[in-house]
Each structure stands twice: as structure tokens, then as C-alpha cells.
C-alpha positions in Angstrom: 26.2 61.3 9.6 24.5 60.7 12.8 21.6 60.0 11.3 22.6 58.2 8.6 19.3 55.6 7.3 19.7 52.4 6.1 18.9 52.7 2.9 22.2 55.0 2.9 24.3 52.2 4.3 23.3 49.6 1.9 26.3 48.9 -0.7 25.0 46.4 -3.4 28.3 45.7 -5.1 31.2 44.3 -3.3 34.2 44.2 -5.7 36.2 40.8 -6.1 39.7 42.6 -5.8 38.3 43.2 -2.5 37.7 39.9 -1.4 40.4 38.5 -2.9 43.0 41.0 -1.2 41.4 40.1 2.1 40.6 43.7 2.5 36.9 42.6 3.2 35.0 39.5 3.9 31.4 38.9 3.5 29.6 38.0 6.7 25.7 37.5 7.8 25.0 38.4 11.3 22.0 37.5 13.5 21.2 39.8 16.4 18.1 38.7 18.5 16.2 39.8 21.2 16.0 38.4 24.3 14.1 34.7 24.4 13.2 35.5 20.7 9.9 37.6 21.7 8.4 39.7 19.2 9.5 43.1 20.6 10.4 45.0 17.2 7.2 45.6 16.2 5.6 49.2 15.1 7.7 52.2 16.4 10.4 49.7 18.1 11.4 48.1 14.5 11.4 51.6 12.7 13.6 52.7 15.6 15.9 49.5 15.0 15.8 49.6 11.4 17.1 53.4 11.9 19.7 52.4 14.0 21.3 50.2 11.2 23.1 52.5 9.5 24.6 54.5 12.1 25.7 51.4 13.8 27.6 50.2 10.4 29.0 53.4 9.7 30.8 53.5 13.2 31.9 50.1 13.0 33.8 50.5 9.8 31.5 47.6 7.9 29.4 47.9 4.5 25.7 46.7 4.8 24.6 44.6 1.8 21.4 43.9 2.8 19.6 43.9 6.1 16.0 43.5 7.4 14.3 43.9 10.9 11.6 41.2 12.0 9.9 40.9 15.4 12.2 38.6 17.0 15.4 40.6 15.7 18.1 42.0 13.2 19.5 40.3 10.4 22.6 41.8 8.2 24.4 40.6 5.4 27.5 42.8 5.4 31.1 43.4 4.3 33.5 44.0 6.7 37.6 43.2 7.5 37.2 40.4 10.6 34.9 39.3 12.7 35.6 42.1 15.4 34.2 44.5 13.0 30.6 42.5 13.4 30.9 42.1 16.9 31.4 45.8 17.3 28.6 46.7 14.7 26.4 44.1 17.0 26.8 46.2 19.9 26.3 49.8 18.5 23.1 48.3 16.8 22.0 46.9 20.1 22.8 50.3 21.7 21.2 52.3 18.9 18.0 50.1 18.4 16.6 50.4 22.0 15.1 53.5 22.1 12.4 54.5 24.3 10.7 51.4 23.6 12.3 48.6 25.5 9.9 48.4 28.7 12.4 46.4 30.6 16.1 45.6 30.7 17.6 43.3 29.3 16.1 43.4 25.6 18.6 41.7 23.8 20.5 38.4 23.7 24.2 38.6 24.8 25.7 37.0 22.6 25.4 37.8 18.5 25.6 34.6 15.7 28.2 35.9 13.1 29.0 33.1 9.9 31.4 33.8 7.5 29.2 33.9 3.6 31.4 32.6 0.5 30.4 35.7 -2.4 29.5 33.1 -4.7 26.4 32.5 -2.3 25.8 36.2 -1.4 22.5 36.2 -3.6 21.1 33.4 -1.8 21.7 35.0 2.0 20.0 37.8 -0.2 16.9 35.6 -1.1 16.8 34.3 2.6 15.9 38.0 4.1 13.6 38.7 1.6 12.0 35.8 2.7 12.0 36.9 6.3 10.5 40.2 5.6 7.8 38.3 3.7 7.3 35.9 6.6 6.6 38.8 8.9 4.6 41.8 6.8 2.0 43.5 8.4 3.7 43.2 11.9 4.7 47.2 11.4 1.1 47.6 12.6 0.8 45.0 15.3 1.4 47.8 18.0 -2.2 47.2 20.0 -4.7 44.6 19.3 -7.7 43.9 21.0 -7.7 40.6 23.1 -9.8 37.6 21.9 -12.5 37.0 23.8 -11.4 33.7 25.4 -8.4 35.5 26.3 -10.2 38.8 28.2 -9.8 38.9 32.0 -6.6 37.8 32.2 -5.4 41.6 32.5 -7.7 41.7 35.7 -6.7 38.2 37.0 -3.4 39.3 36.9 -3.7 42.7 38.5 -5.0 40.2 41.5 -2.1 37.8 41.4 1.0 40.3 41.6 0.8 40.5 45.3 0.5 36.5 45.7 3.2 36.1 43.2 5.5 38.4 45.6 4.7 36.7 48.4 5.6 33.2 47.0 9.1 34.4 46.2 9.5 35.6 49.7 8.5 32.3 50.8 10.5 30.3 48.3 13.7 32.7 49.8 13.1 31.8 52.8 13.0 27.9 52.4 15.8 27.9 50.1 17.6 31.3 50.8 17.7 33.9 48.1 20.9 32.7 46.4 19.7 29.2 46.3 16.5 30.3 44.8 17.6 32.6 42.3 20.1 29.6 41.0 17.2 27.1 40.5 15.5 29.9 38.5 18.0 30.7 36.4 18.5 27.4 35.4 14.9 26.4 34.7 14.8 29.4 32.6 18.0 28.3 30.8 16.5 25.0 30.1 13.4 26.6 28.4 15.4 29.2 26.3 14.9 29.6 22.7 17.1 27.3 20.9 20.5 29.0 19.0 20.6 26.4 16.0 19.5 23.1 14.9 21.6 21.3 17.1 20.2 22.6 20.1 16.7 22.0 19.4 17.5 18.6 18.8 19.1 18.0 21.5 16.0 19.3 23.7 14.1 16.8 21.6 16.2 13.8 22.3 16.1 14.8 25.8 12.5 14.8 25.7 13.0 11.1 24.4 15.1 9.7 27.0 12.8 11.7 30.0 9.7 9.2 28.9 9.5 7.2 32.3 12.0 9.0 34.3 12.1 12.5 34.1 13.5 15.6 32.7 15.8 15.5 36.2 17.0 12.1 35.4 18.2 13.4 31.6 19.7 16.6 33.0 21.8 15.4 35.4 23.6 13.2 32.4 23.6 15.9 30.1 26.9 16.5 29.4 27.8 12.7 29.0 24.7 12.3 26.6 25.9 15.4 24.4 29.3 13.8 24.2 28.3 10.6 23.2 25.6 11.7 20.5 28.3 14.2 18.6 26.6 17.0 20.4 23.4 16.1 19.1 24.2 17.2 15.0 21.2 16.0 13.5 23.5 15.4 10.3 26.0 12.9 12.2 23.8 11.0 14.4 21.9 10.4 11.7 24.9 8.3 10.2 25.4 6.4 13.4 25.5 2.8 12.6 24.9 -0.7 14.7 28.4 -0.3 15.9 27.8 3.3 17.4 24.3 1.7 19.0 26.6 -0.8 20.8 29.1 2.1 21.6 26.1 4.2 23.2 24.6 1.0 25.3 28.2 0.9 26.9 28.6 4.1 27.6 27.9 6.1 31.0 24.3 7.5 29.9 20.6 6.3 29.8 21.5 3.0 28.0 17.9 2.5 26.8 18.4 1.1 23.5 14.8 1.6 22.1 15.4 5.3 23.0 19.0 5.4 21.4 17.5 4.0 18.1 14.8 6.5 18.4 17.2 9.6 18.7 18.9 8.1 15.8 15.7 7.6 13.7 14.7 11.1 14.4 17.8 12.8 13.4 17.6 11.0 9.9 13.8 12.5 10.1 14.5 15.9 10.8 17.1 15.8 8.1 14.3 15.2 5.5 11.9 17.4 7.1 14.4 20.2 7.2 14.6 19.8 3.0 17.5 22.7 2.1 16.5 25.0 5.1 17.1 24.1 8.5 14.3 22.6 10.6 13.7 25.4 13.0 12.8 27.8 9.8 10.0 25.0 9.3 9.0 25.5 13.0 8.9 29.3 12.5 6.7 29.0 9.1 4.1 26.6 11.1 4.2 29.1 14.0 3.3 32.0 11.6 -0.1 30.8 11.6 -0.3 28.8 14.5 -2.3 30.2 17.9 -0.3 30.2 21.2 -3.5 31.2 22.9 -4.6 27.7 22.1 -1.6 26.3 23.2 0.0 25.7 19.6 -2.0 23.0 18.2 -0.6 23.4 14.8 2.9 22.9 16.0 2.0 20.2 18.7 0.5 18.0 15.5 3.4 18.8 13.3 5.8 17.2 15.8 4.0 14.2 16.3 3.7 13.3 12.5 8.1 14.3 12.1 9.1 12.3 15.0 9.1 8.7 16.3 8.5 8.3 20.1 7.3 11.6 20.4 3.0 11.8 20.9 1.3 14.8 21.6 2.4 15.2 25.7 6.0 14.5 24.4 5.1 17.7 21.7 4.4 20.1 23.9 7.1 19.1 26.4 9.6 19.5 23.3 7.8 22.9 22.3 7.8 24.2 25.9 12.0 23.6 26.3 12.0 25.2 22.9 10.2 28.6 24.5 6.6 28.2 22.9 5.5 29.2 26.6 2.0 28.2 26.0 2.1 24.8 24.7 2.4 23.0 28.5 1.7 24.1 32.0 4.2 23.0 34.5 2.2 20.5 36.8 3.4 22.2 39.7 2.5 25.8 38.7 -1.1 24.7 37.6 -1.9 23.2 41.1 -0.7 26.2 42.6 -2.6 28.7 40.1 -5.5 26.6 40.6 -5.5 26.3 44.5 -5.4 30.3 44.8 -8.4 30.4 42.7 -6.8 32.1 39.8 -8.5 29.5 37.3 -10.8 26.8 37.5 -9.1 23.3 38.1 -10.2 22.2 34.5 -8.8 25.1 32.9 -6.4 24.4 30.0 -2.7 24.7 30.0 -3.1 27.6 27.5 -5.0 29.4 29.8 -2.8 28.7 32.9 0.2 30.0 31.1 -1.4 33.2 29.7 -2.0 34.2 34.0 1.3 33.5 34.6 2.6 35.6 31.7 0.3 38.3 32.3 1.6 38.2 35.9 5.2 38.2 35.0 4.7 41.2 32.5 3.5 43.1 35.3 6.3 42.2 37.3 8.6 42.7 34.7 10.0 39.2 35.0 10.5 36.5 32.7 7.7 34.4 32.5 9.5 31.0 32.8 11.2 32.4 36.1 7.6 33.3 37.4 6.5 29.7 36.4 9.7 28.1 38.0 9.1 29.7 41.2 5.5 28.8 41.4 6.7 24.9 40.7 9.3 25.6 43.3 6.4 26.7 46.0 4.7 23.8 44.7 7.4 21.2 45.1 9.5 22.5 48.3 6.7 24.7 50.4 3.2 23.9 51.5 1.6 23.6 48.2 2.5 20.6 47.6 0.2 17.6 46.4 -1.4 17.0 49.8 -1.5 20.8 50.7 -0.3 21.8 54.2 -2.4 25.1 54.5 -1.6 25.6 58.2 1.5 26.1 57.5 1.6 28.6 54.5 1.9 32.5 54.6 -0.6 32.4 52.0 -3.8 30.7 53.5 -5.7 33.8 54.4 -5.8 35.0 50.8 -6.1 31.5 49.3 -9.4 30.1 48.7 -8.1 26.4 49.3 -6.1 27.6 52.3 -9.0 29.5 53.9 -11.6 26.7 53.3 -9.2 24.1 54.7 -8.8 26.1 57.4 -12.5 26.6 58.2 -12.9 22.8 57.8 -10.3 22.2 60.7 -12.0 24.4 62.8 -15.4 23.1 62.6 -13.6 19.5 62.9 -11.9 20.8 66.5 -15.0 22.4 67.4 -17.1 19.5 66.9 -14.9 17.3 69.0 
């Protein structure tokens, strides 16, 4: 049974008697790849699909239906308890890696499991079919030629790898290796793809609250704001009334009434735009036809139209914090990349993010982690708005540094 295929594991029938006796219950499970990157395509998707059957057999569960999409595996199963589903997830994650995971940490650390009523099992099966249709053709996406506006990025990335390593060493020297690593982990966590609508809505509201203050101020008050807004559950927040507005204005949070009212209004808009599904499903549907190389313009326009107090900049900040990396470039990272001569000063955010992402892939790093390192170097090191090129360890390899030092030498000689 070691090579038992998925089709052999599928069980189209679950008896009502089993459910009534509590011998088995129905569960929906979602196992995602790290950062929801589209890694399960081509051979990797086929490896993951082949691993579902053996994992289910080993965990002692029955798969009713399942599908593999580029960012994970979805399954509807009958199992006696939640722990059996967790066992299935662990075995699937181990068996689905195969030879195609080029870096460690392919899977998210947790699986999402939800109990399902047998009466709505058909609805979940329909959802799985929609998932498959949304990503039809991905098995052929193994290698594609970059479009013309994306060419040249690989060459730039090769030249930038030693510079990125030097920047990380400089950050270690400034902050200490442990503090540097801790700050990068926080930066990555603040930009991880949201697990559900509540997490996504929370980040949208944080962008609203950050207007005129900066995101750091909001993050410092995150626990208090989250508690005051009922965990940012859109359903609960949309039901807030005038008494709740008064309560929020008296709470130890950001007590700007117009921002508070905007978040309440946006909760209602979130629910309306979601319809019978989740808003993240709407986001995924739009993203499927959008262009990341151009910075996700359709998604940005959708957020501007859907929500109050979210303009173009706020929409791109929100998308960036939802895991859409090319939607926006960090100003500090942009400054470093431009001064190193990797892009022209007028280069768009998407182009900058493509280069940072390409360098991160060569270093086998998370692109947000590398962007965070560049941002720290810009804020704490010599690459501040007023450059300190004479103190920079990269000055001899940096066009801006070489030019600045040369100009200083000429000025000294002229005296």
C-alpha cells in the first residue's frame, strides 16, 4: 500500500450510521506551502498528489475528496478525531516534499482544520472543484520565459549577491547577530500571507490607523487595538454602534474617530464584497488574472474601490502586508538598491521588488527577510537619506560611494 494513489484513497460514501455513532466525523483540511508561494506546479504538484493516498492510509483516515493547487493541498476527509487529521498533515508534508523542494521550510508550520457537517459535504466538494478550475494549466508551468520587461533581472541579481551578504554582515556588526535576526523575523511575520479574513482585515485596518503616524506606532499598540476591535472579526466589527465608537475613543488605542469609523464602515463593506464566500477568495480570484510584474494593479484598484480611506498608496501597503511582495517597495530598500546602481532612480516598485526577490532566491532566503535587511541598513547604517559613504563597508563597490569619496578627494585637493 506504500504507493497507493489518491484515487484509491478516495471514498465517495460516508455512512450516516458512522457519523451518528461518532465513529467518524467529517473534516476539511488545508495544508499550505510557506508564504503561499506557488511551489506545487509540474512535478512538485504530481508528487504532492501522489502523497495524499499513502498519508491518509498511514493516518487511518478516509479521503472523500482532495485537490492540489499551486499554494497547497485541500482535502475533505472522514476521521475519528482532529488528531488523526493532524497526523495526516504531518505525513503528507513529509511525503509531498520529494526532490522538488529546493529550500528548507517548504510548508507552513500549521494546518487549518475545520469540522464539517455531513449535510454540507457537497458544498465543500464543489469548493474543491472551483479550486481546481481556478488553477487549471498550472501543471504545465514548470519553466516559462520571462517577459521582455523582466529580462536582465537574473544578471543584476548575480552581481548583487555579494553586496547583499556584505549588507547583512554590516547589520550584524551594528545590531548584533541575534537582534538583527529578531528584527528580520518580525518584519517577515508582519508581511506573511494572512491565514483568514480576520487576519487580513486586521492588516487593512492597521494601514488605515497608520496614516499620518507610521506603521510602527500601530504595531506597538496592536494587542490593545485587536482586543478593542473584537479580534477584527468583520462580522462583529460591522455590528458596532455609537456606544462602541464611544468605547473605542476611550480605549488606550489610536483614538482618531474618523479612522475608527472608517474601520467599522470597512467591516460592512468587507462582508458585502465577500458575498457567500470570503473576501480572501475574492482577492485570490482577482490575483489569478493580475500581473505581479506590474505590481498587482488590478488588486490595488479593487481595494481602492471596495474600502473607505484606502487610496492607491494604502491599497499597495495593504497588499504588501498580505504577502503580495511586488505591490510596494520599502523606501529604505529602494534607496539602497538605487545607490548600489542596481536600478535607475526612477525605477518602479515592481522592478525593484523583482530584483530583491531574485537575489533572495539565489541566497535561498525569504524575499521579505532580504528586504528587511536592506531597510535596516538604510535606517541604521551609513545608507541614510544623507549618505555616510566614508563609513560604509561597501563604498568601494558602490557607484554612489565611489563617486562621493572621489568628490571629497577632489574638494580636499582643491584646498
